[in-house]
C-alpha positions in Angstrom: 66.9 26.0 -21.8 64.3 23.2 -22.1 63.6 20.9 -19.2 63.6 17.1 -19.8 60.1 15.6 -19.6 61.1 13.3 -16.7 62.4 16.2 -14.6 59.2 18.2 -15.4 57.0 15.3 -14.2 59.1 15.0 -11.0 58.8 18.7 -10.3 55.0 18.8 -10.7 54.4 15.6 -8.7 57.0 16.3 -6.0 59.0 13.2 -7.0 58.1 9.6 -7.2 57.7 9.3 -3.4 55.6 12.4 -3.2 53.2 11.1 -6.0 52.7 7.8 -4.2 52.3 9.5 -0.9 49.8 11.9 -2.3 47.8 9.1 -3.8 47.7 7.2 -0.5 46.5 10.3 1.3 43.7 10.8 -1.3 42.6 7.2 -0.9 42.7 7.4 2.9 40.7 10.6 2.8 38.1 9.0 0.5 37.8 6.0 2.8 37.4 8.2 5.8 34.6 10.1 4.1 32.8 7.0 2.9 33.1 5.5 6.4 31.7 8.6 8.0 28.8 8.6 5.6 28.1 4.9 6.4 28.1 5.6 10.1 25.8 8.6 9.6 23.3 6.6 7.6 23.5 3.7 10.1 22.8 6.1 13.0 19.9 7.6 11.2 18.4 4.2 10.6 19.0 3.1 14.1 17.4 6.2 15.5 14.3 5.8 13.3 14.0 2.1 14.3 14.4 3.1 18.0 11.7 5.8 17.8 9.3 3.4 16.1 10.0 0.7 18.7 9.4 3.2 21.6 6.1 4.2 20.0 5.0 0.6 19.9 6.1 0.0 23.5 4.2 3.1 24.6 1.1 2.0 22.6 1.0 -1.5 24.1 1.9 -0.4 27.6 -1.0 2.1 27.7 -3.3 -0.4 26.0 -2.6 -3.3 28.3 -3.1 -0.9 31.3 -6.8 -1.1 30.4 -7.0 -4.6 31.9 -6.0 -3.0 35.2 -9.3 -1.1 35.5 -11.6 -3.0 33.2 -12.4 -6.8 33.3 -11.2 -8.5 30.1 -14.7 -9.9 29.4 -16.1 -6.4 29.2 -14.1 -5.9 25.9 -16.4 -8.6 24.4 -19.7 -7.6 26.0 -21.7 -7.8 29.1 -25.2 -7.9 30.6 -27.4 -4.9 30.0 -30.6 -4.2 32.0 -33.5 -3.1 29.9 -37.1 -2.3 30.8 -39.5 -4.4 28.7 -43.3 -3.9 28.7 -45.3 -6.9 29.8 -48.8 -6.7 28.3 -50.2 -9.5 30.6 -49.2 -7.6 33.7 -49.6 -4.2 32.1 -46.3 -3.1 33.5 -42.6 -2.8 32.7 -40.3 -5.5 33.9 -36.5 -5.6 34.0 -34.8 -7.8 31.4 -31.1 -8.7 31.4 -29.6 -9.3 28.0 -26.1 -9.8 26.8 -25.1 -6.9 24.7 -22.0 -5.8 22.8 -21.8 -2.0 22.8 -19.2 0.7 22.9 -20.6 3.4 25.2 -17.7 4.7 27.3 -19.5 7.8 28.6 -22.8 6.1 29.6 -23.9 5.7 33.3 -22.4 2.2 33.1 -19.5 2.4 30.6 -19.3 -0.3 28.0 -16.1 -1.1 26.2 -16.9 -3.9 23.8 -14.5 -4.0 20.9 -16.7 -6.3 18.8 -18.8 -3.4 17.2 -15.6 -1.6 16.3 -14.0 -4.6 14.8 -17.2 -5.4 13.0 -17.5 -1.9 11.5 -13.8 -1.9 10.4 -14.2 -5.2 8.6 -17.6 -4.2 7.1 -15.8 -1.3 5.4 -12.4 -2.8 4.7 -13.5 -6.1 3.1 -15.8 -4.6 0.4 -13.3 -1.8 -0.2 -10.5 -4.3 -0.7 -12.7 -6.5 -3.0 -13.6 -3.6 -5.2 -10.2 -2.0 -5.3 -8.5 -5.4 -6.0 -10.7 -6.0 -9.0 -10.2 -2.6 -10.5 -6.5 -2.2 -9.4 -5.5 -5.6 -10.9 -7.1 -4.8 -14.2 -5.4 -1.4 -14.3 -2.1 -3.1 -13.4 -2.4 -5.7 -16.1 -3.2 -3.0 -18.7 -0.2 -0.8 -17.7 2.3 -3.7 -17.6 1.2 -5.8 -20.5 -1.2 -4.0 -22.9 -0.5 -0.3 -22.8 2.1 1.3 -25.1 4.8 3.4 -23.7 3.1 6.7 -24.5 -0.1 5.7 -22.7 1.8 4.3 -19.8 3.6 7.6 -19.3 0.3 9.4 -19.0 -1.8 6.9 -17.1 0.7 5.8 -14.4 1.5 9.3 -13.1 -2.3 10.0 -13.1 -2.9 7.0 -10.9 0.0 8.0 -8.6 -1.5 11.5 -8.3 -4.8 9.9 -7.3 -3.0 8.3 -4.3 -1.8 11.7 -3.2 -5.3 13.3 -2.9 -6.0 14.2 0.8 -8.4 11.6 2.2 -10.4 14.4 3.9 -11.3 15.6 0.4 -12.5 12.2 -0.6 -14.4 11.9 2.7 -16.1 15.3 2.0 -17.2 14.2 -1.5 -18.6 11.0 -0.1 -20.4 12.9 2.7 -21.9 15.6 0.4 -22.5 13.9 -2.9 -22.2 10.1 -2.9 -24.1 9.4 0.3 -27.3 11.1 -1.0 -26.9 9.5 -4.5 -26.4 6.0 -3.0 -29.4 6.5 -0.7 -31.7 7.5 -3.6 -30.6 4.5 -5.6 -30.7 1.8 -2.9 -33.5 3.3 -0.7 -31.5 2.6 2.4 -32.6 3.9 5.8 -29.1 5.1 6.8 -27.7 7.9 4.6 -24.2 7.4 6.0 -23.3 3.8 6.0 -20.5 1.2 5.5 -21.1 1.1 1.7 -20.4 4.8 1.4 -17.2 4.4 3.5 -16.1 1.4 1.4 -16.5 3.3 -1.8 -14.4 6.2 -0.5 -11.7 3.9 0.9 -11.5 1.9 -2.4 -10.5 5.1 -4.2 -7.5 5.3 -1.9 -6.5 1.7 -2.3 -6.9 1.3 -6.1 -3.6 3.2 -6.8 -1.7 1.0 -4.3 -3.0 -2.3 -5.7 -2.5 -1.1 -9.3 1.1 -0.1 -8.7 2.0 -3.3 -6.8 0.3 -5.4 -9.5 2.2 -3.7 -12.2 5.5 -4.3 -10.4 4.7 -8.0 -9.9 3.8 -8.5 -13.6 6.9 -6.6 -14.8 9.1 -8.8 -12.6 8.0 -11.9 -14.5 11.0 -12.9 -16.8 10.5 -12.1 -20.5 11.7 -15.7 -21.2 8.3 -16.9 -20.1 6.5 -14.5 -22.5 8.8 -15.4 -25.4 8.3 -19.2 -24.8 4.5 -18.7 -24.8 4.7 -16.7 -28.1 7.0 -19.4 -29.5 4.3 -22.0 -28.9 1.8 -19.9 -30.9 -0.1 -18.3 -28.0 -1.8 -14.9 -28.6 -0.9 -11.9 -26.5 -4.0 -12.2 -24.3 -3.5 -15.9 -23.8 0.1 -15.2 -22.7 -1.1 -12.6 -20.2 -4.0 -14.6 -18.8 -2.4 -18.1 -18.7 1.3 -17.4 -18.2 2.1 -14.0 -16.9 -0.7 -13.5 -14.4 -0.4 -17.0 -12.9 3.4 -16.4 -12.5 2.7 -13.2 -10.6 -0.3 -14.4 -8.6 1.8 -14.2 -5.4 2.6 -10.6 -5.9 -1.0 -9.8 -6.8 -2.2 -11.5 -3.7 0.3 -9.5 -1.6 -1.0 -6.3 -3.2 -4.6 -7.2 -2.2 -3.4 -8.0 1.4 -1.5 -4.7 1.7 -4.6 -2.9 0.3 -6.7 -4.6 3.1 -4.2 -3.3 5.7 -4.4 0.1 4.2 -8.2 0.0 4.3 -8.2 -1.0 8.0 -5.9 2.0 8.8 -8.0 4.6 6.9 -9.3 7.3 9.3 -10.8 10.5 7.7 -13.0 8.9 5.1 -14.6 6.4 7.6 -14.9 9.1 10.2 -16.9 11.3 7.8 -18.9 8.8 5.8 -19.9 5.8 7.8 -22.3 7.3 10.4 -20.2 6.4 13.4 -22.9 4.2 15.0 -21.2 1.3 16.9 -23.5 -1.5 15.8 -23.0 -5.2 15.4 -24.4 -5.9 11.9 -23.7 -7.6 8.7 -25.7 -5.1 6.6 -23.4 -3.1 4.5 -26.0 -0.3 4.2 -26.1 0.2 8.0 -24.2 2.9 9.9 -21.1 1.5 11.5 -18.1 2.7 13.5 -14.5 1.7 12.9 -11.6 1.4 15.2 -9.7 4.3 13.6 -12.7 6.6 13.7 -13.3 5.8 17.4 -9.7 6.8 18.3 -9.8 10.0 16.2 -13.1 11.1 17.5 -12.7 10.3 21.3 -9.0 10.4 22.2 -8.7 14.2 22.1 -11.6 14.7 24.6 -10.6 11.9 27.0 -8.9 12.5 30.4 -5.5 11.0 30.6 -5.1 7.8 32.5 -8.8 7.3 32.6 -10.6 4.0 31.7 -11.6 5.3 28.3 -8.1 6.6 27.7 -6.6 3.2 28.2 -9.4 1.5 26.3 -8.7 3.6 23.3 -5.1 2.7 23.4 -6.1 -1.0 23.6 -8.2 -0.4 20.4 -5.0 1.0 18.8 -3.0 -2.0 19.9 -5.6 -4.4 18.4 -5.6 -2.4 15.2 -1.8 -2.4 15.0 -1.7 -6.2 15.7 -4.1 -6.9 12.9 -2.4 -4.7 10.3 1.0 -5.9 11.3 -0.1 -9.5 10.8 -1.5 -8.9 7.3 1.6 -6.8 6.3 3.9 -9.6 7.5 1.9 -12.2 5.5 2.1 -9.9 2.4 5.9 -9.5 2.8 6.4 -13.3 3.1 4.4 -13.9 -0.1 6.4 -11.3 -2.0 9.7 -12.7 -0.8 8.7 -16.2 -1.9 7.6 -14.9 -5.3 10.9 -13.2 -5.8 12.9 -16.3 -4.9 10.8 -18.4 -7.2 11.2 -16.0 -10.2 15.0 -15.9 -9.6 15.1 -19.7 -10.0 
């Protein structure tokens, strides 16, 4: 005997009430799972933020402890007694000169941060300038000029370049580029700021190129079409419409690249000579803040003057990079708001 369709549906669903109840139970279970996932993700983010915050607190606490044992003026420089030969008296006389030096293990320790900041800037500024020029050109090519087939090959290659270990780049700079640059320029220092800047620029170029491409591709197509409608060529559209519209994003890319250059460690540790000198000569050996921390912290007694001074160097480095990253983020946010309008 055949069963009516209505009765069959009622039997399979457990009746009308059972069907509605089962649907409500499924929705409640789905909402519970979604809520649990949201709480889990929130807790993960909160823990990550808390850990980072504790790291920053520890960094600044240990760094500011340096002022407990070292006078603040010593982090700028101090008087240094030197023996100078006096030909008239045919003898050596003591001469007191103001010097800026980082010599934490000398008989009279010196903790001037000026040579380290000078060395960091002497490497980071040329590296940022070189990488910005090349990275912006690569970004413009990928976003506006390259066809899809070329873009699919070139962009992954650039991203792979960003993944090369910096110690490998530092080794190449140390073993090959340093000697080549010395033979070309005739500089006295084989390892110098120029060699370090070349190595750091290799690391920054992919960052600047990728951010530049993102900034250019975020420009609305309506601007391009309007330019073409007025009779502009492709290059005129790129140079006079698209790039000016994305200049904020390109500027932010350069600033982020500068922050990345300041934070580079292995390349500058291997290729700059590690001489804490105050100089404006790019072909002179220098020492950066990151190289100083990497080279000295592992052999420093805990809670010593040098230990806290190195943490102060880290705090200064963090403050500088945080400021530039904040400026870059503000610039990018303004560009996005302007393009939405």
